[in-house]
N, C-alpha and C positions, 0 to 999 in steps of 0.2 A: 682424363678430361675429354668431354665430348661424347661420353658413353650414355646410352639411354638407361632409364631406371630398370627396365627388364633385363638389360645386359649386366648391370651391376648386381641385381638382387636375384637373378635367376629367371627361368622361363615361366615359373609359376607365380610371378609378380602380379600379373593381371588377375589370376584366379584369387589370390589372397586379397587384392584390393576389392574385387567384386564381392567377396564374402564379407569384408568389413563394411562396405557400403550397404549391403543388405541388412546386416545387423543394426546399423545406425538408423536406417529407415524404419525397421521394425520397432526399435526402441522409441523413436519419435511417435510412431503410431500408438504404442501402448501408453505413452505419456498423455497424448491428446484424448485417448479413450478414457483414461482415469479421470481427467478433468471433466469430461462430459458426464461420466457416471456420477461424480461428486456433485456437479450442478443439478443433475436429475434427482439425486437423493435429497439434497437440501430443499429443492422446490417441492418434492413430494412430502417432506416433513412439514414444511410450511402449510401446505394444503390440508394435511391430516390434522394439524393443530388448529387450523382455522375451522375445519368441520366440527371439531370437538369443542369449539368455543374458547380455546386456550390461547389463540393467537388471531389477530385480525390484520389484514392488509390495509395500510393507511392510504387515504386518498392523496395526502401530501406527505410522501415518505421522507424520513430524516436523512441526514448525511453522516457517514462515518469518515473519520479523518485519521490518518496515520502521520505522525510528525516525528521524524527520526533525525538525530544529530549525526553528521558525517565525521568519521574518524574517531569515534568515541573509544574504540578498542585500542587504537594506536596511541591516543592520549593517555589512556590508563597505563599502557606498557612503558611509555616514555617518561611520564611524570608521577606515576604511582597512584595508589588507591585513594589517597587523600585528595588529590587533584580531581579525580573522577567523582568523588563524593561532593566536592564543592560545585562541580559542573552540574551534577544532578540536582543539587539544591537550588542553584540559580535557575535552571531550566524549569523546575517545578513551580517556583514562584511566578515566573513569567507566563507559563502556560496556564496556570490556575487563574491568574488575573485577567488575561486576555480572553480566555474561553468563556468564563462566567460573564464577563462584560458583554459578550455576544450571544448569550443565551444557551451556551453549551456547557459541557462538563467533561473533565478527564475521566475515562472509564478504567483504564488499565495502564500502569507504568511498565515499560519494557526494557529497562536498563538504559539504553541509548535513545529512547524515545517514548512516545505515549500514543495510545488510541483514544480518540475523543468522539463524542456523540453530539450532534447538533440537530435539534428539531427542525430548524430552518436552514436549508442548504446555502442560501445566500449569505446568512450570517456566518455560516461555517467557512465560506470562502474568504470573507473579510477577516475573520479571526486568523485563518491560516496565513494570509498575507502579512498581518500585523505581527504574528509570532515569528515568521521567517525573517522579517526586518528586525524584530526585537532581539533575536539571538546575535545578529551581526552587530547591532549597536551596543550590546552588552559585552562584546569581545569574545563571544562563544563561537565554536565552529559552526559553519553554515548547516542548514537543515534541508532535507528533501521531504516534500509533503505530497500526499495523495488523498483525494476525496472521491467518494462515490455515493450516490443517493439511491435508496431503494428500501424495500421491506427488510426488517431485521427481527430476530428472535431475541427477546430479553428474558434471561433466566439467571437467578441468583446473583444479580448485580452486574452481569456481563452480557455482551451482545454477540450473537452468532448469526451465521448465514452467509449466503453468497455475496451480499453487499459488503460485508466485512472483509471477505477474502479478496474481492476485486479492489477495494480501497488499499489494502496492504500491497497488492501487486503494483498498483499505480505509483505508490510511494517508493517502492523499490526501483521503479523505472525512472523516476525523477532524478535530475542532476542536482548537485549541491546548490542550494539557494533557489531552487525551482519549486513552484506549486503547480501540480498537475491535477486536473479534474476530468471526470468522465462526461460524456454527452448528457447523461441523466442529470448531472449537477447543473450543467449549463441550461438545460431545459427548465429546471426548477428555479432558476435565478432571474426570471422575467421581472423587470422593474428594479432589480438590485443595483446598487451603485458600484458596479464592477464591470469591466470589459474583458473579453476572452480572445485569445489568439489560437486558431486551429493549428495543431502540429501534425495533423494527418492521422492515419490509422495507427 
């Protein structure tokens, strides 16, 4: 009791901690570097496709939405595959109905959620709020939702690009029952019947 870490672990404790800290900083640097490179590659690809006439940047870009159910894996483990299948069926009907009503469409089902495309970001936000409320009213686990607006690449029925990646990251950051959107979505929702609260960077 009362001993310092270096007394317990030896005189090289500081050296070992310094080496671990250095490795952590380098790992974080490489992660940030990979993200920057990926963003640059996607932007370069979009420009190349645009120059070739295969892709055009929209004046009013669409919104991509990721809608994920919380605790889907746990529910499957506790109640079995049949319960998970019923959940997926209920979720599918709800998402299809609300997204189409708001001018959007489901693009890709992801087991515990879905990726959606909305030509109008404002309608996408309204749909996301309705879907988040709808799953609770249906007795389903709460959802966490993320939206981002920007240019996308459409190929073979799917959407690609930085806008899709950012929307997925925003959804992962959202808490259960929460709909989070980027500043780009807010800026595109001028005149929409929805209000936003700033949560900071």
